[in-house]
MITI-583450 format. One record per residue (C-alpha): x negated, y, z. Coordinates in steps of 0.02 Angstrom, whole numbers, padded with zeros to 5 digits, always signed. Layout:
# residues N
XYZ...
***
This chain:
# residues 86
-00591-00092-00425-00592-00229-00559-00702-00338-00450-00579-00318-00307-00433-00368-00419-00526-00526-00470-00560-00563-00287-00376-00540-00247-00330-00656-00391-00450-00788-00325-00381-00772-00149-00205-00798-00213-00253-00948-00319-00350-01025-00174-00205-00983-00056-00322-00891+00061-00240-00743+00145-00296-00629+00283-00182-00593+00429-00185-00441+00542-00116-00398+00713-00022-00248+00643+00018-00162+00480-00107-00027+00525-00249-00151+00555-00228-00206+00373-00260-00029+00310-00435-00003+00381-00550+00056+00240-00435-00001+00098-00438+00087-00070-00252+00066-00098-00092-00006-00026+00027-00114-00128+00202-00125-00055+00297-00282-00104+00422-00295+00039+00574-00202+00104+00550-00251+00285+00612-00118+00405+00439-00112+00484+00370-00031+00327+00510+00094+00295+00457+00224+00423+00269+00211+00450+00156+00337+00533+00086+00417+00374-00045+00517+00469-00112+00358+00547-00111+00275+00375-00213+00419+00301-00339+00411+00442-00368+00224+00413-00367+00214+00223-00525+00251+00124-00422+00289-00032-00252+00370-00023-00163+00272-00161+00003+00184-00132+00085+00074-00263+00263+00045-00208+00353-00101-00289+00506-00078-00178+00528+00111-00199+00534+00143-00013+00476+00323-00019+00513+00480-00119+00370+00526-00239+00377+00712-00199+00369+00680-00012+00221+00563-00031+00127+00691-00136+00162+00822-00003+00090+00703+00128-00072+00689+00027-00053+00518-00054-00071+00466-00236+00096+00376-00250+00157+00265-00392+00336+00207-00380+00346+00047-00483+00507+00020-00579+00593+00181-00527+00696+00263-00662+00624+00425-00725+00735+00580-00731
***
């Protein structure tokens, strides 16, 4: 995981980004998903398709698009970044 974070850092510094035909193509064999957008496209994904593509089932949501309890029920490890705790 640490090696992957360093690789991501290097890609950002070097301004090298990968592009994909669809949001689902980007999920093939990933360990985790980081959400940093509120685009409508990402608000109502096919969670079953996501689970079938992802190697890991972790989602780190910086836009708080989903409810933590619902995501747990769907089988994801879900971290909602910046959400107020009850």
